[in-house]
KOLGU-4560 file (N, C-alpha, C; in nm, 3 decimals, padded with zeros to 5 digits):
<recs>
<n_xx: -03.308 n_yy: -06.234 n_zz: 00.921 ca_xx: -03.306 ca_yy: -06.352 ca_zz: 01.003 c_xx: -03.433 c_yy: -06.352 c_zz: 01.088 mol: A seq: 1 type: MET>
<n_xx: -03.482 n_yy: -06.471 n_zz: 01.115 ca_xx: -03.606 ca_yy: -06.483 ca_zz: 01.189 c_xx: -03.593 c_yy: -06.588 c_zz: 01.299 mol: A seq: 2 type: PHE>
<n_xx: -03.659 n_yy: -06.562 n_zz: 01.409 ca_xx: -03.681 ca_yy: -06.661 ca_zz: 01.513 c_xx: -03.829 c_yy: -06.694 c_zz: 01.508 mol: A seq: 3 type: VAL>
<n_xx: -03.859 n_yy: -06.821 n_zz: 01.493 ca_xx: -03.997 ca_yy: -06.866 ca_zz: 01.487 c_xx: -04.024 c_yy: -06.948 c_zz: 01.614 mol: A seq: 4 type: VAL>
<n_xx: -04.122 n_yy: -06.906 n_zz: 01.689 ca_xx: -04.164 ca_yy: -06.979 ca_zz: 01.809 c_xx: -04.293 c_yy: -07.051 c_zz: 01.776 mol: A seq: 5 type: LEU>
<n_xx: -04.292 n_yy: -07.182 n_zz: 01.796 ca_xx: -04.410 ca_yy: -07.265 ca_zz: 01.772 c_xx: -04.455 c_yy: -07.319 c_zz: 01.906 mol: A seq: 6 type: LEU>
<n_xx: -04.546 n_yy: -07.249 n_zz: 01.971 ca_xx: -04.589 ca_yy: -07.286 ca_zz: 02.106 c_xx: -04.717 c_yy: -07.367 c_zz: 02.101 mol: A seq: 7 type: LYS>
<n_xx: -04.717 n_yy: -07.477 n_zz: 02.177 ca_xx: -04.834 ca_yy: -07.566 ca_zz: 02.178 c_xx: -04.960 c_yy: -07.490 c_zz: 02.217 mol: A seq: 8 type: PHE>
<n_xx: -05.068 n_yy: -07.526 n_zz: 02.150 ca_xx: -05.200 ca_yy: -07.470 ca_zz: 02.179 c_xx: -05.282 c_yy: -07.574 c_zz: 02.255 mol: A seq: 9 type: SER>
<n_xx: -05.409 n_yy: -07.548 n_zz: 02.270 ca_xx: -05.499 ca_yy: -07.643 ca_zz: 02.336 c_xx: -05.513 c_yy: -07.772 c_zz: 02.257 mol: A seq: 10 type: ASP>
<n_xx: -05.473 n_yy: -07.772 n_zz: 02.130 ca_xx: -05.481 ca_yy: -07.891 ca_zz: 02.045 c_xx: -05.354 c_yy: -07.975 c_zz: 02.050 mol: A seq: 11 type: ASN>
<n_xx: -05.271 n_yy: -07.955 n_zz: 02.150 ca_xx: -05.144 ca_yy: -08.028 ca_zz: 02.163 c_xx: -05.165 c_yy: -08.179 c_zz: 02.153 mol: A seq: 12 type: LYS>
<n_xx: -05.277 n_yy: -08.229 n_zz: 02.199 ca_xx: -05.303 ca_yy: -08.374 ca_zz: 02.197 c_xx: -05.307 c_yy: -08.429 c_zz: 02.055 mol: A seq: 13 type: SER>
<n_xx: -05.323 n_yy: -08.344 n_zz: 01.954 ca_xx: -05.325 ca_yy: -08.389 ca_zz: 01.814 c_xx: -05.186 c_yy: -08.394 c_zz: 01.751 mol: A seq: 14 type: GLN>
<n_xx: -05.082 n_yy: -08.362 n_zz: 01.827 ca_xx: -04.947 ca_yy: -08.355 ca_zz: 01.772 c_xx: -04.905 c_yy: -08.487 c_zz: 01.707 mol: A seq: 15 type: ALA>
<n_xx: -04.932 n_yy: -08.599 n_zz: 01.771 ca_xx: -04.890 ca_yy: -08.728 ca_zz: 01.716 c_xx: -04.948 c_yy: -08.752 c_zz: 01.577 mol: A seq: 16 type: ALA>
<n_xx: -05.070 n_yy: -08.708 n_zz: 01.555 ca_xx: -05.138 ca_yy: -08.727 ca_zz: 01.427 c_xx: -05.065 c_yy: -08.657 c_zz: 01.313 mol: A seq: 17 type: GLU>
<n_xx: -05.003 n_yy: -08.543 n_zz: 01.341 ca_xx: -04.938 ca_yy: -08.462 ca_zz: 01.237 c_xx: -04.786 c_yy: -08.461 c_zz: 01.247 mol: A seq: 18 type: PHE>
<n_xx: -04.728 n_yy: -08.541 n_zz: 01.338 ca_xx: -04.584 ca_yy: -08.536 ca_zz: 01.364 c_xx: -04.501 c_yy: -08.571 c_zz: 01.240 mol: A seq: 19 type: MET>
<n_xx: -04.537 n_yy: -08.674 n_zz: 01.166 ca_xx: -04.458 ca_yy: -08.711 ca_zz: 01.048 c_xx: -04.457 c_yy: -08.599 c_zz: 00.945 mol: A seq: 20 type: GLN>
<n_xx: -04.573 n_yy: -08.541 n_zz: 00.919 ca_xx: -04.582 ca_yy: -08.432 ca_zz: 00.822 c_xx: -04.506 c_yy: -08.308 c_zz: 00.872 mol: A seq: 21 type: ALA>
<n_xx: -04.512 n_yy: -08.282 n_zz: 01.002 ca_xx: -04.438 ca_yy: -08.170 ca_zz: 01.062 c_xx: -04.288 c_yy: -08.192 c_zz: 01.045 mol: A seq: 22 type: HIS>
<n_xx: -04.241 n_yy: -08.314 n_zz: 01.071 ca_xx: -04.098 ca_yy: -08.344 ca_zz: 01.056 c_xx: -04.053 c_yy: -08.334 c_zz: 00.911 mol: A seq: 23 type: ASN>
<n_xx: -04.139 n_yy: -08.372 n_zz: 00.818 ca_xx: -04.108 ca_yy: -08.356 ca_zz: 00.675 c_xx: -04.099 c_yy: -08.208 c_zz: 00.638 mol: A seq: 24 type: GLU>
<n_xx: -04.186 n_yy: -08.126 n_zz: 00.696 ca_xx: -04.183 ca_yy: -07.981 ca_zz: 00.674 c_xx: -04.051 c_yy: -07.924 c_zz: 00.727 mol: A seq: 25 type: TRP>
<n_xx: -04.009 n_yy: -07.967 n_zz: 00.844 ca_xx: -03.880 ca_yy: -07.922 ca_zz: 00.899 c_xx: -03.766 c_yy: -07.963 c_zz: 00.806 mol: A seq: 26 type: ILE>
<n_xx: -03.766 n_yy: -08.086 n_zz: 00.760 ca_xx: -03.660 ca_yy: -08.134 ca_zz: 00.671 c_xx: -03.653 c_yy: -08.049 c_zz: 00.544 mol: A seq: 27 type: LYS>
<n_xx: -03.770 n_yy: -08.015 n_zz: 00.487 ca_xx: -03.772 ca_yy: -07.930 ca_zz: 00.368 c_xx: -03.708 c_yy: -07.795 c_zz: 00.397 mol: A seq: 28 type: ARG>
<n_xx: -03.740 n_yy: -07.736 n_zz: 00.513 ca_xx: -03.681 ca_yy: -07.608 ca_zz: 00.549 c_xx: -03.530 c_yy: -07.614 c_zz: 00.562 mol: A seq: 29 type: GLY>
<n_xx: -03.480 n_yy: -07.723 n_zz: 00.617 ca_xx: -03.335 ca_yy: -07.742 ca_zz: 00.629 c_xx: -03.275 c_yy: -07.767 c_zz: 00.491 mol: A seq: 30 type: ILE>
<n_xx: -03.336 n_yy: -07.856 n_zz: 00.413 ca_xx: -03.286 ca_yy: -07.886 ca_zz: 00.279 c_xx: -03.286 c_yy: -07.764 c_zz: 00.188 mol: A seq: 31 type: ASP>
<n_xx: -03.385 n_yy: -07.676 n_zz: 00.206 ca_xx: -03.393 ca_yy: -07.552 ca_zz: 00.126 c_xx: -03.294 c_yy: -07.446 c_zz: 00.174 mol: A seq: 32 type: ASP>
<n_xx: -03.226 n_yy: -07.471 n_zz: 00.286 ca_xx: -03.132 ca_yy: -07.373 ca_zz: 00.341 c_xx: -03.201 c_yy: -07.260 c_zz: 00.415 mol: A seq: 33 type: GLY>
<n_xx: -03.327 n_yy: -07.277 n_zz: 00.448 ca_xx: -03.403 ca_yy: -07.170 ca_zz: 00.516 c_xx: -03.403 c_yy: -07.185 c_zz: 00.667 mol: A seq: 34 type: LYS>
<n_xx: -03.386 n_yy: -07.306 n_zz: 00.719 ca_xx: -03.380 ca_yy: -07.330 ca_zz: 00.863 c_xx: -03.236 c_yy: -07.362 c_zz: 00.901 mol: A seq: 35 type: PHE>
<n_xx: -03.180 n_yy: -07.282 n_zz: 00.991 ca_xx: -03.042 ca_yy: -07.303 ca_zz: 01.037 c_xx: -03.036 c_yy: -07.387 c_zz: 01.163 mol: A seq: 36 type: LEU>
<n_xx: -03.139 n_yy: -07.377 n_zz: 01.244 ca_xx: -03.143 ca_yy: -07.447 ca_zz: 01.371 c_xx: -03.289 c_yy: -07.472 c_zz: 01.406 mol: A seq: 37 type: LEU>
<n_xx: -03.318 n_yy: -07.593 n_zz: 01.450 ca_xx: -03.453 ca_yy: -07.629 ca_zz: 01.493 c_xx: -03.439 c_yy: -07.703 c_zz: 01.625 mol: A seq: 38 type: VAL>
<n_xx: -03.520 n_yy: -07.665 n_zz: 01.723 ca_xx: -03.512 ca_yy: -07.733 ca_zz: 01.852 c_xx: -03.639 c_yy: -07.717 c_zz: 01.932 mol: A seq: 39 type: GLY>
<n_xx: -03.637 n_yy: -07.779 n_zz: 02.049 ca_xx: -03.753 ca_yy: -07.777 ca_zz: 02.138 c_xx: -03.742 c_yy: -07.665 c_zz: 02.239 mol: A seq: 40 type: SER>
<n_xx: -03.855 n_yy: -07.604 n_zz: 02.271 ca_xx: -03.863 ca_yy: -07.507 ca_zz: 02.380 c_xx: -03.893 c_yy: -07.588 c_zz: 02.506 mol: A seq: 41 type: ILE>
<n_xx: -03.807 n_yy: -07.576 n_zz: 02.602 ca_xx: -03.818 ca_yy: -07.656 ca_zz: 02.726 c_xx: -03.889 c_yy: -07.580 c_zz: 02.835 mol: A seq: 42 type: GLN>
<n_xx: -03.962 n_yy: -07.650 n_zz: 02.918 ca_xx: -03.993 ca_yy: -07.792 ca_zz: 02.915 c_xx: -04.119 c_yy: -07.820 c_zz: 02.834 mol: A seq: 43 type: PRO>
<n_xx: -04.106 n_yy: -07.891 n_zz: 02.726 ca_xx: -04.217 ca_yy: -07.939 ca_zz: 02.641 c_xx: -04.321 c_yy: -07.832 c_zz: 02.610 mol: A seq: 44 type: ALA>
<n_xx: -04.273 n_yy: -07.714 n_zz: 02.567 ca_xx: -04.366 ca_yy: -07.604 ca_zz: 02.537 c_xx: -04.389 c_yy: -07.586 c_zz: 02.387 mol: A seq: 45 type: GLN>
<n_xx: -04.308 n_yy: -07.654 n_zz: 02.305 ca_xx: -04.320 ca_yy: -07.639 ca_zz: 02.161 c_xx: -04.182 c_yy: -07.641 c_zz: 02.099 mol: A seq: 46 type: GLY>
<n_xx: -04.167 n_yy: -07.565 n_zz: 01.990 ca_xx: -04.040 ca_yy: -07.564 ca_zz: 01.919 c_xx: -03.999 c_yy: -07.424 c_zz: 01.879 mol: A seq: 47 type: GLY>
<n_xx: -03.873 n_yy: -07.414 n_zz: 01.836 ca_xx: -03.819 ca_yy: -07.287 ca_zz: 01.789 c_xx: -03.732 c_yy: -07.312 c_zz: 01.667 mol: A seq: 48 type: ALA>
<n_xx: -03.731 n_yy: -07.214 n_zz: 01.579 ca_xx: -03.653 ca_yy: -07.224 ca_zz: 01.455 c_xx: -03.577 c_yy: -07.094 c_zz: 01.437 mol: A seq: 49 type: ILE>
<n_xx: -03.450 n_yy: -07.105 n_zz: 01.402 ca_xx: -03.370 ca_yy: -06.992 ca_zz: 01.357 c_xx: -03.365 c_yy: -07.004 c_zz: 01.206 mol: A seq: 50 type: LEU>
<n_xx: -03.421 n_yy: -06.906 n_zz: 01.136 ca_xx: -03.434 ca_yy: -06.920 ca_zz: 00.993 c_xx: -03.392 c_yy: -06.798 c_zz: 00.913 mol: A seq: 51 type: GLY>
<n_xx: -03.363 n_yy: -06.824 n_zz: 00.788 ca_xx: -03.331 ca_yy: -06.720 ca_zz: 00.692 c_xx: -03.435 c_yy: -06.723 c_zz: 00.582 mol: A seq: 52 type: LEU>
<n_xx: -03.487 n_yy: -06.611 n_zz: 00.549 ca_xx: -03.584 ca_yy: -06.599 ca_zz: 00.441 c_xx: -03.573 c_yy: -06.458 c_zz: 00.388 mol: A seq: 53 type: GLU>
<n_xx: -03.615 n_yy: -06.434 n_zz: 00.266 ca_xx: -03.597 ca_yy: -06.303 ca_zz: 00.204 c_xx: -03.684 c_yy: -06.194 c_zz: 00.266 mol: A seq: 54 type: SER>
<n_xx: -03.805 n_yy: -06.230 n_zz: 00.309 ca_xx: -03.896 ca_yy: -06.131 ca_zz: 00.367 c_xx: -03.978 c_yy: -06.197 c_zz: 00.479 mol: A seq: 55 type: THR>
<n_xx: -04.037 n_yy: -06.112 n_zz: 00.560 ca_xx: -04.128 ca_yy: -06.161 ca_zz: 00.663 c_xx: -04.245 c_yy: -06.236 c_zz: 00.599 mol: A seq: 56 type: LEU>
<n_xx: -04.295 n_yy: -06.184 n_zz: 00.489 ca_xx: -04.407 ca_yy: -06.249 ca_zz: 00.421 c_xx: -04.369 c_yy: -06.388 c_zz: 00.374 mol: A seq: 57 type: GLU>
<n_xx: -04.247 n_yy: -06.404 n_zz: 00.321 ca_xx: -04.202 ca_yy: -06.536 ca_zz: 00.275 c_xx: -04.189 c_yy: -06.632 c_zz: 00.392 mol: A seq: 58 type: ALA>
<n_xx: -04.140 n_yy: -06.583 n_zz: 00.506 ca_xx: -04.130 ca_yy: -06.670 ca_zz: 00.624 c_xx: -04.268 c_yy: -06.705 c_zz: 00.675 mol: A seq: 59 type: MET>
<n_xx: -04.361 n_yy: -06.610 n_zz: 00.674 ca_xx: -04.497 ca_yy: -06.637 ca_zz: 00.719 c_xx: -04.561 c_yy: -06.744 c_zz: 00.631 mol: A seq: 60 type: GLN>
<n_xx: -04.540 n_yy: -06.735 n_zz: 00.501 ca_xx: -04.594 ca_yy: -06.835 ca_zz: 00.409 c_xx: -04.535 c_yy: -06.974 c_zz: 00.439 mol: A seq: 61 type: GLU>
<n_xx: -04.406 n_yy: -06.979 n_zz: 00.464 ca_xx: -04.341 ca_yy: -07.106 ca_zz: 00.496 c_xx: -04.396 c_yy: -07.162 c_zz: 00.627 mol: A seq: 62 type: ARG>
<n_xx: -04.410 n_yy: -07.079 n_zz: 00.728 ca_xx: -04.460 ca_yy: -07.124 ca_zz: 00.858 c_xx: -04.606 c_yy: -07.170 c_zz: 00.846 mol: A seq: 63 type: VAL>
<n_xx: -04.685 n_yy: -07.100 n_zz: 00.769 ca_xx: -04.825 ca_yy: -07.139 ca_zz: 00.751 c_xx: -04.839 c_yy: -07.277 c_zz: 00.687 mol: A seq: 64 type: ASN>
<n_xx: -04.735 n_yy: -07.322 n_zz: 00.615 ca_xx: -04.737 ca_yy: -07.453 ca_zz: 00.551 c_xx: -04.707 c_yy: -07.567 c_zz: 00.649 mol: A seq: 65 type: ALA>
<n_xx: -04.665 n_yy: -07.534 n_zz: 00.771 ca_xx: -04.639 ca_yy: -07.636 ca_zz: 00.873 c_xx: -04.771 c_yy: -07.701 c_zz: 00.912 mol: A seq: 66 type: ASP>
<n_xx: -04.782 n_yy: -07.834 n_zz: 00.902 ca_xx: -04.906 ca_yy: -07.900 ca_zz: 00.942 c_xx: -04.946 c_yy: -07.871 c_zz: 01.087 mol: A seq: 67 type: PRO>
<n_xx: -04.850 n_yy: -07.852 n_zz: 01.176 ca_xx: -04.884 ca_yy: -07.817 ca_zz: 01.314 c_xx: -04.954 c_yy: -07.683 c_zz: 01.320 mol: A seq: 68 type: PHE>
<n_xx: -04.911 n_yy: -07.588 n_zz: 01.239 ca_xx: -04.974 ca_yy: -07.456 ca_zz: 01.236 c_xx: -05.111 c_yy: -07.467 c_zz: 01.168 mol: A seq: 69 type: VAL>
<n_xx: -05.114 n_yy: -07.534 n_zz: 01.054 ca_xx: -05.238 ca_yy: -07.546 ca_zz: 00.977 c_xx: -05.350 c_yy: -07.614 c_zz: 01.056 mol: A seq: 70 type: ALA>
<n_xx: -05.314 n_yy: -07.706 n_zz: 01.145 ca_xx: -05.415 ca_yy: -07.780 ca_zz: 01.222 c_xx: -05.427 c_yy: -07.733 c_zz: 01.366 mol: A seq: 71 type: HIS>
<n_xx: -05.366 n_yy: -07.618 n_zz: 01.397 ca_xx: -05.383 ca_yy: -07.557 ca_zz: 01.528 c_xx: -05.316 c_yy: -07.631 c_zz: 01.643 mol: A seq: 72 type: GLY>
<n_xx: -05.216 n_yy: -07.714 n_zz: 01.613 ca_xx: -05.141 ca_yy: -07.783 ca_zz: 01.720 c_xx: -05.052 c_yy: -07.682 c_zz: 01.792 mol: A seq: 73 type: VAL>
<n_xx: -05.000 n_yy: -07.586 n_zz: 01.716 ca_xx: -04.916 ca_yy: -07.480 ca_zz: 01.773 c_xx: -04.965 c_yy: -07.344 c_zz: 01.725 mol: A seq: 74 type: VAL>
<n_xx: -04.927 n_yy: -07.242 n_zz: 01.800 ca_xx: -04.944 ca_yy: -07.103 ca_zz: 01.760 c_xx: -04.806 c_yy: -07.052 c_zz: 01.721 mol: A seq: 75 type: ARG>
<n_xx: -04.796 n_yy: -06.990 n_zz: 01.606 ca_xx: -04.667 ca_yy: -06.943 ca_zz: 01.558 c_xx: -04.648 c_yy: -06.794 c_zz: 01.585 mol: A seq: 76 type: ALA>
<n_xx: -04.529 n_yy: -06.762 n_zz: 01.631 ca_xx: -04.488 ca_yy: -06.622 ca_zz: 01.645 c_xx: -04.356 c_yy: -06.608 c_zz: 01.570 mol: A seq: 77 type: GLU>
<n_xx: -04.350 n_yy: -06.511 n_zz: 01.480 ca_xx: -04.229 ca_yy: -06.489 ca_zz: 01.401 c_xx: -04.169 c_yy: -06.356 c_zz: 01.444 mol: A seq: 78 type: ILE>
<n_xx: -04.043 n_yy: -06.360 n_zz: 01.481 ca_xx: -03.971 ca_yy: -06.242 ca_zz: 01.526 c_xx: -03.860 c_yy: -06.215 c_zz: 01.424 mol: A seq: 79 type: ILE>
<n_xx: -03.861 n_yy: -06.097 n_zz: 01.364 ca_xx: -03.756 ca_yy: -06.061 ca_zz: 01.268 c_xx: -03.642 c_yy: -05.992 c_zz: 01.343 mol: A seq: 80 type: GLU>
<n_xx: -03.521 n_yy: -06.035 n_zz: 01.312 ca_xx: -03.402 ca_yy: -05.977 ca_zz: 01.375 c_xx: -03.308 c_yy: -05.929 c_zz: 01.265 mol: A seq: 81 type: ILE>
<n_xx: -03.262 n_yy: -05.808 n_zz: 01.279 ca_xx: -03.160 ca_yy: -05.755 ca_zz: 01.188 c_xx: -03.029 c_yy: -05.750 c_zz: 01.266 mol: A seq: 82 type: ARG>
<n_xx: -02.942 n_yy: -05.846 n_zz: 01.242 ca_xx: -02.818 ca_yy: -05.854 ca_zz: 01.321 c_xx: -02.735 c_yy: -05.727 c_zz: 01.308 mol: A seq: 83 type: PRO>
<n_xx: -02.684 n_yy: -05.684 n_zz: 01.423 ca_xx: -02.595 ca_yy: -05.568 ca_zz: 01.428 c_xx: -02.453 c_yy: -05.610 c_zz: 01.459 mol: A seq: 84 type: GLY>
<n_xx: -02.436 n_yy: -05.671 n_zz: 01.573 ca_xx: -02.306 ca_yy: -05.724 ca_zz: 01.613 c_xx: -02.317 c_yy: -05.875 c_zz: 01.616 mol: A seq: 85 type: LYS>
<n_xx: -02.218 n_yy: -05.941 n_zz: 01.556 ca_xx: -02.224 ca_yy: -06.085 ca_zz: 01.541 c_xx: -02.088 c_yy: -06.146 c_zz: 01.574 mol: A seq: 86 type: VAL>
<n_xx: -02.088 n_yy: -06.251 n_zz: 01.653 ca_xx: -01.968 ca_yy: -06.328 ca_zz: 01.679 c_xx: -01.918 c_yy: -06.381 c_zz: 01.544 mol: A seq: 87 type: ASP>
<n_xx: -01.788 n_yy: -06.380 n_zz: 01.520 ca_xx: -01.735 ca_yy: -06.426 ca_zz: 01.390 c_xx: -01.780 c_yy: -06.567 c_zz: 01.352 mol: A seq: 88 type: PRO>
<n_xx: -01.809 n_yy: -06.650 n_zz: 01.448 ca_xx: -01.854 ca_yy: -06.786 ca_zz: 01.418 c_xx: -01.992 c_yy: -06.786 c_zz: 01.352 mol: A seq: 89 type: ARG>
<n_xx: -02.065 n_yy: -06.676 n_zz: 01.364 ca_xx: -02.199 ca_yy: -06.666 ca_zz: 01.305 c_xx: -02.207 c_yy: -06.556 c_zz: 01.199 mol: A seq: 90 type: LEU>
<n_xx: -02.095 n_yy: -06.526 n_zz: 01.136 ca_xx: -02.089 ca_yy: -06.416 ca_zz: 01.040 c_xx: -02.189 c_yy: -06.432 c_zz: 00.925 mol: A seq: 91 type: ALA>
<n_xx: -02.223 n_yy: -06.554 n_zz: 00.890 ca_xx: -02.321 ca_yy: -06.577 ca_zz: 00.784 c_xx: -02.454 c_yy: -06.509 c_zz: 00.816 mol: A seq: 92 type: VAL>
<n_xx: -02.487 n_yy: -06.495 n_zz: 00.943 ca_xx: -02.613 ca_yy: -06.433 ca_zz: 00.981 c_xx: -02.614 c_yy: -06.284 c_zz: 00.953 mol: A seq: 93 type: LEU>
<n_xx: -02.499 n_yy: -06.219 n_zz: 00.967 ca_xx: -02.491 ca_yy: -06.075 ca_zz: 00.942 c_xx: -02.509 c_yy: -06.045 c_zz: 00.793 mol: A seq: 94 type: ALA>
<n_xx: -02.472 n_yy: -06.141 n_zz: 00.709 ca_xx: -02.483 ca_yy: -06.121 ca_zz: 00.564 c_xx: -02.618 c_yy: -06.162 c_zz: 00.509 mol: A seq: 95 type: ALA>
<n_xx: -02.703 n_yy: -06.218 n_zz: 00.593 ca_xx: -02.833 ca_yy: -06.269 ca_zz: 00.547 c_xx: -02.922 c_yy: -06.153 c_zz: 00.503 mol: A seq: 96 type: ALA>
<n_xx: -03.009 n_yy: -06.182 n_zz: 00.404 ca_xx: -03.100 ca_yy: -06.076 ca_zz: 00.354 c_xx: -03.197 c_yy: -06.030 c_zz: 00.461 mol: A seq: 97 type: PRO>
</recs>
């Protein structure tokens, strides 16, 4: 499981130019079953993703395909988490690769 932090960079002003492509990238991640949750980091600092992917390298490749990342609108940080104790409502996360 991965937490991806997409924090705005100095190029934040270019976000509108790439917003549609960024939203399409998010939709693909959800449709592919790789993104479980996507939201904003408050107040207006960027975004965060809770994702499942087979390896860190695969998640890095997916994140690098984000137009916001490719055009320097955000800086990406990927944090890998290996769940140990999980609330039963999130049991799917404990079984994730």
